[in-house]
C-alpha positions as CSV (number, residue, x, y, z in Angstrom):
1,Q,145.0,74.3,135.5
2,V,145.9,74.1,131.6
3,Q,149.2,72.7,130.6
4,L,150.5,72.3,127.3
5,V,153.6,69.8,127.0
6,E,155.5,69.9,123.8
7,S,157.7,66.9,122.1
8,G,159.1,65.7,119.2
9,G,162.0,68.5,118.9
10,D,165.2,66.6,117.1
11,L,169.1,67.6,115.2
12,V,167.9,66.6,111.6
13,Q,169.8,67.3,108.4
14,A,168.8,69.8,105.9
15,G,165.5,68.0,103.3
16,G,164.7,65.5,106.5
17,S,161.4,65.4,108.4
18,L,159.4,65.5,112.3
19,R,156.5,65.8,114.0
20,L,155.9,67.5,116.7
21,S,153.7,67.1,119.3
22,C,151.8,69.0,122.3
23,A,149.6,67.6,124.7
24,A,147.1,69.4,125.9
25,S,145.6,69.2,130.1
26,G,143.4,71.3,131.9
27,L,141.1,73.3,129.0
28,T,138.2,72.8,129.3
29,S,135.7,73.1,126.5
30,S,136.3,73.3,123.1
31,S,136.2,77.2,122.2
32,Y,140.1,77.7,121.7
33,A,142.5,78.0,119.4
34,M,145.8,76.1,119.0
35,G,149.6,77.4,117.7
36,W,153.2,76.3,117.2
37,F,155.4,79.5,117.2
38,R,159.1,79.0,117.2
39,Q,161.8,81.2,118.5
40,A,165.3,81.4,116.8
41,P,168.2,82.9,118.9
42,G,168.7,86.6,118.9
43,K,164.9,86.7,117.0
44,E,161.3,87.4,118.5
45,R,159.0,84.8,118.5
46,E,157.2,84.0,115.0
47,F,154.2,82.9,114.4
48,V,154.3,78.6,113.0
49,A,151.1,77.3,112.1
50,G,147.4,78.1,114.1
51,I,144.1,75.6,114.1
52,N,141.0,76.2,115.3
53,W,139.8,73.5,117.8
54,S,136.7,72.6,117.1
55,A,136.4,73.3,113.6
56,G,140.0,71.9,112.5
57,N,140.9,75.1,109.7
58,T,144.3,75.6,109.6
59,Y,146.7,78.2,109.1
60,Y,149.7,78.7,108.0
61,A,153.0,81.3,108.0
62,D,153.7,81.4,105.0
63,S,157.9,80.8,105.1
64,V,156.7,77.2,106.4
65,K,153.4,76.8,103.9
66,G,153.1,73.4,102.0
67,R,156.4,71.7,104.0
68,F,154.0,71.7,107.8
69,T,150.9,70.6,108.2
70,I,148.9,71.4,111.9
71,S,146.4,68.8,113.2
72,R,144.7,67.6,116.1
73,D,143.5,64.6,117.7
74,N,140.4,65.3,120.1
75,A,140.8,62.6,121.4
76,K,143.9,62.7,122.8
77,N,143.7,66.6,123.0
78,T,146.9,66.8,121.1
79,V,148.3,68.9,118.4
80,Y,150.8,67.6,115.8
81,L,152.9,69.8,113.4
82,Q,154.5,67.9,110.6
83,M,157.5,69.7,109.4
84,N,159.0,67.7,106.1
85,N,161.5,69.4,103.5
86,L,163.6,71.4,107.0
87,K,165.7,73.9,106.3
88,P,168.7,75.4,108.6
89,E,166.3,78.2,109.0
90,D,163.7,75.8,110.7
91,T,166.5,75.7,113.4
92,A,164.3,76.7,116.3
93,V,163.0,76.2,119.7
94,Y,159.2,75.7,118.9
95,Y,156.7,76.1,121.7
96,C,153.3,74.9,121.5
97,A,150.6,78.0,122.7
98,A,146.3,77.7,123.4
99,R,144.3,80.9,123.7
100,N,140.3,81.3,125.3
101,S,138.4,82.5,121.9
102,L,134.0,81.8,121.9
103,S,134.9,81.9,118.0
104,G,138.3,79.4,118.3
105,L,139.6,82.7,115.9
106,V,143.5,81.8,115.3
107,R,145.7,85.0,115.5
108,T,149.0,85.3,114.9
109,T,150.8,87.3,117.9
110,T,151.9,85.8,120.7
111,R,149.9,88.6,122.9
112,H,146.6,86.8,121.9
113,Y,147.5,83.5,123.2
114,D,147.0,82.8,127.1
115,Y,149.1,79.2,127.7
116,W,152.4,78.8,126.3
117,G,154.4,75.3,126.6
118,Q,157.7,75.1,128.1
119,G,159.4,74.5,124.4
120,T,161.2,71.7,122.2
121,Q,164.4,71.9,120.1
122,V,164.0,71.8,116.6
123,T,167.8,72.0,115.1
124,V,168.4,71.8,111.8
125,S,171.8,71.3,109.6
126,S,173.1,71.9,106.1
C-alpha cells in the first residue's frame, strides 16, 4: 500500500523560507514521478513542481521558478520542496503526489497522479 506523508507546513512571514517533506512508502520501483501541488481556498489544485525519481529531472510552475527547489533523497524515499522568498499568494495546502510511469515523466495535471498525501498547510503573512 502506497503512503505519502507530508510535513513542514507552517505560518511564515513574506520573504521567509520553508522546507516541505514528503515521505513515501510502498512504492515498489523507481519508475515513477513525484509532484508537489497546492490548493488555495476557492481555487483548483495546481502544479507547483515535479521530479523524475530515477533521473532527477525537475520541472516548475512559472510562478515558483527561481524561488522553489524540488529534490529527493533516494535512500530515505523522501521528496523535498524548498521554498524561499515566500509570498502571500503562496498560501495554500500543499500536496505531494506520485504517479507510476515507466518513463518517470512528470505531468502537471492532477488526473495523471495515482497517489496523494493528506496535505500540509502553508500560510504566508504579509
